[in-house]
N, C-alpha and C positions, 0 to 999 in steps of 0.2 A: 339389573338384578336388585330386588328389594331385600332389605334386611329387617328382621323383626327385633325390636329392642324391648327388653323386659322392664327397663326403668329409664328415667330421664337423663341420668348421667351418661349412659352409653350413647344415647342419641346426641347429647351435647358434645361428647368426645368425637363422634363420627363427623358431626358438622364442623368442628374445629379442625379435624384432619383434612376435610375437603377444602376448607378455606385456606389452610396452610399450603396444601398442594397447588391450589389455584394461584396463590401468591408466588410460589416458586416458579411456576410456568410463566407467569407475567414477568418476573424479574429476568428470567433467561431470555424471554422474547424482547425485552428492552435492552438487555446487556449486549447482545450480538450486534444490533445496528449501531449502538454507541461505540463499541470497539472498532467497528468498520470505519465509521466517520472519524474517530480519533486517529486511527492509523493513516487515513488519507491526508488529514490536515496536520499531522505531527511535524513533518519536515517542510511545511509551507514557508516558514521564515527564512530558510536558506535560499529559496527561489527568489525572494525579494532582495536579499543581499547580493545575489549574483547579478540581478538586473541593475544594481547600482554601480557596478564596475564599469569604468570608462576606459575605452581603448582608443588610442589615436593612431592614425596612419603615419607610418614612417617611410621616408623615401630611402630606398636601398639602391646603392650603385650596382648596376648589373653590367657585366661585360658580355657582349654578344659573342661568346666563344663558341666555336663550332668544332665538332668532333669529326676528324677525318676517319671515316669508317674503313678506308682502304688500309690504313695503318693498324686499325684495331682488328679488322677481320681480313687477314691476308688471303685466306683460302676460300674466298667467296664463290669461286667457280668449281670447287671440289665436289 
């Protein structure tokens, strides 16, 4: 839809409003991906700290204890 302007100041204001609107749309279009990438990479430093943790294997003495199920479950034929 075209507008008719009676003088040059109205035309300048309309062009300025269009430029400002386009700038707002551009900023929103750049802000959303920036926030997405910032959110993904924000906690990345904790992942590198976790990879620096060293764990060593320890030998644990285990007894080969066995459970006598006859004593634990006396009513197995019930």
